[in-house]
C-alpha positions in Angstrom: 0.0 0.1 0.1 1.6 3.3 -1.0 1.8 6.4 1.1 -0.6 9.4 0.3 1.1 12.6 1.9 -2.2 14.8 2.4 -2.7 18.4 3.5 -5.9 18.9 5.5 -6.8 22.1 6.8 -8.9 23.5 9.8 -10.3 26.7 8.1 -11.9 29.2 10.2 -13.7 32.3 9.6 -13.7 35.5 11.8 -16.5 34.0 13.7 -14.7 30.8 14.7 -16.7 28.7 12.4 -14.7 25.9 10.5 -15.4 24.9 7.0 -16.2 21.3 6.3 -17.0 19.6 3.2 -19.6 16.7 2.9 -19.2 14.0 0.4 -18.6 10.1 -0.3 -15.9 7.8 -0.8 -17.2 6.2 -4.2 -19.7 7.5 -6.7 -22.3 4.8 -5.5 -25.5 6.7 -5.1 -26.3 4.7 -1.9 -22.5 5.4 -0.3 -22.7 6.9 3.2 -21.6 10.7 3.2 -19.9 12.1 6.1 -18.4 15.9 6.6 -14.6 16.3 6.5 -12.2 19.3 6.5 -10.7 21.0 3.3 -7.6 19.6 2.0 -6.3 16.6 -0.3 -3.2 15.1 -1.8 0.2 16.9 -2.0 1.4 16.9 -5.5 4.8 15.6 -6.4 7.2 18.8 -5.6 4.8 20.5 -3.6 5.2 21.4 0.0 2.7 20.5 2.6 2.0 24.4 3.2 1.8 25.2 -0.7 -0.8 21.9 -1.2 -2.8 23.2 1.9 -3.1 26.8 0.0 -3.8 25.5 -3.1 -6.4 23.0 -1.8 -8.2 25.8 -0.2 -8.4 27.8 -2.9 -9.8 24.8 -4.9 -12.3 23.4 -2.6 -13.5 26.6 -1.2 -12.5 29.6 -3.5 -10.9 31.3 -0.6 -7.2 33.0 -1.5 -6.8 35.3 1.2 -5.7 32.8 4.0 -3.3 33.0 6.8 -2.1 29.5 7.3 -0.9 28.7 10.4 0.8 25.6 12.1 0.1 21.9 11.8 -1.7 21.1 15.1 -2.7 17.3 14.5 -1.3 14.3 12.3 -3.2 11.5 11.6 -2.8 8.2 9.4 -5.0 5.8 8.3 -6.0 3.5 5.4 -8.4 4.8 3.0 -10.0 3.9 -0.5 -10.0 6.3 -3.0 -12.5 7.2 -5.7 -10.3 5.2 -8.3 -10.6 2.2 -5.8 -6.8 2.1 -4.8 -6.5 1.9 -1.0 -3.7 4.2 0.3 -2.3 4.9 3.8 -3.3 8.5 4.3 -0.9 10.4 6.1 -2.5 13.8 7.0 -1.2 16.9 8.5 -4.1 19.3 9.7 -3.0 23.0 9.6 -5.1 25.8 11.2 -6.0 28.6 8.8 -8.0 31.7 8.6 -9.6 33.6 6.2 -12.1 36.5 5.9 -15.3 34.0 5.3 -18.2 34.4 3.2 -19.9 31.7 0.9 -17.6 29.1 -0.3 -17.0 28.2 -4.3 -17.3 25.2 -6.2 -15.9 26.6 -9.4 -12.7 24.8 -9.2 -13.9 21.6 -8.3 -12.4 18.7 -10.5 -14.9 16.3 -12.1 -14.5 13.7 -9.5 -15.1 16.3 -6.9 -18.5 17.1 -8.4 -19.3 13.4 -8.5 -18.3 13.0 -4.8 -19.1 15.8 -3.0 -22.5 17.3 -1.7 -21.9 20.4 0.2 -19.6 22.8 1.8 -20.2 25.1 4.5 -19.5 26.6 8.0 -20.0 25.1 11.1 -19.9 26.5 14.7 -18.3 24.3 17.6 -21.9 23.9 19.1 -23.0 22.7 15.8 -20.7 20.0 15.3 -21.0 19.1 19.2 -24.9 18.7 18.4 -25.0 16.7 15.0 -25.3 13.1 14.8 -23.7 13.2 11.3 -20.5 11.6 10.7 -17.5 13.9 10.6 -13.7 13.2 10.3 -11.2 12.9 11.7 -13.1 11.3 14.3 -11.5 13.2 17.3 -12.5 16.6 15.7 -15.6 17.1 18.2 -13.1 16.5 21.0 -10.2 18.5 20.0 -12.1 21.5 18.1 -13.0 23.3 20.9 -9.1 23.7 22.1 -8.2 25.0 18.7 -10.9 27.5 18.3 -10.0 29.0 21.8 -6.4 29.2 20.7 -5.0 26.5 22.5 -2.5 25.0 19.7 -0.3 22.3 20.7 3.5 22.8 20.9 4.1 19.7 18.4 1.5 18.2 16.3 -0.7 15.8 18.0 -1.1 12.4 16.7 -4.9 11.8 16.4 -5.0 8.3 14.8 -7.1 5.6 16.4 
């Protein structure tokens, strides 16, 4: 199984709301959907930071972004829409932007097929929802990040 280096982003607006995307892992209409942070694979020759900024622009349309540190790291097996199973090596950055309505203009064809929604969430909404949200520990760890309590070194959040 190959490793897939991935930049994920805890993107916040000025109200402290986080942007999440809802999608499915496969194109099957009956596949379960789940919410997750903005982000994606790091291209060859690209830094994690550059990938994070690129993914924010592609998935949400925001280019005025202040990228902060990596606060979490996670490794887990995941089956891509192509059918390939990879070991996702995720680094979660904190970032801030002016907020506003996310744009889907730069979504690739497979994203249009697999992604259903993108919206801002308050920490209270995340705590109250019964919908699936990844990473699994987001509900537990998000309040500290929103409060500005960032770990000195990235926290390993794999299950």
